C-alpha positions as CSV (number, residue, x, y, z in Angstrom):
1,M,16.6,-7.3,-37.8
2,F,19.6,-8.1,-36.0
3,Q,19.2,-5.1,-34.0
4,L,16.1,-6.1,-32.6
5,F,17.3,-9.4,-31.6
6,L,20.6,-7.5,-29.8
7,G,17.9,-5.0,-28.1
8,L,15.7,-7.8,-26.9
9,L,19.0,-9.9,-25.8
10,L,20.0,-6.7,-23.6
11,L,16.7,-6.5,-22.1
12,I,16.6,-10.1,-21.1
13,F,20.1,-10.1,-19.6
14,G,18.9,-6.9,-17.8
15,V,15.9,-8.7,-16.2
16,F,18.3,-11.8,-15.6
17,L,20.7,-9.5,-13.5
18,K,17.8,-7.6,-11.8
19,T,16.4,-11.1,-10.4
20,T,19.4,-13.7,-9.8
21,K,20.3,-14.5,-6.5
22,D,23.9,-16.3,-8.0
23,Q,26.7,-14.5,-6.1
24,G,29.0,-14.2,-8.9
25,F,26.8,-11.9,-10.6
26,A,26.6,-9.6,-7.2
27,K,28.9,-7.1,-8.4
28,S,27.0,-6.3,-11.9
29,K,23.8,-6.3,-10.5
30,K,23.8,-2.5,-10.0
31,F,24.1,-2.4,-14.2
32,A,20.6,-4.4,-14.2
33,W,18.6,-0.7,-15.1
34,M,21.2,0.4,-17.5
35,F,20.8,-3.3,-19.6
36,I,17.2,-2.5,-19.2
37,G,17.2,0.8,-20.6
38,I,19.2,0.1,-23.1
39,G,17.3,-2.7,-24.4
40,I,13.9,-1.2,-24.7
41,L,15.3,2.1,-26.1
42,S,17.1,0.1,-29.1
43,V,14.0,-2.3,-29.7
44,V,11.6,0.6,-29.3
45,G,14.1,2.9,-31.9
46,Q,14.5,0.0,-34.3
47,L,10.9,-0.8,-34.2
48,L,10.5,3.1,-35.2
49,I,13.1,2.8,-38.1
50,M,11.6,-0.1,-39.4
51,Y,8.1,1.6,-39.7
52,Q,9.2,4.5,-41.3
53,K,11.0,2.3,-43.6
54,G,7.4,0.4,-44.3
55,E,9.1,-3.0,-43.4
56,L,6.5,-3.3,-40.3
């Protein structure tokens, strides 16, 4: 369950990086798609593992 939370957190942070206009995050904006992709893959993977174990 903790991995699901971390995946969602990465996904939310990626969306935040993509939409923010703050100058402090200007150098990190190029990593937004990476965080979004890793977040989606980890959430889907964890849901698949939970489904195979019968926990879902």
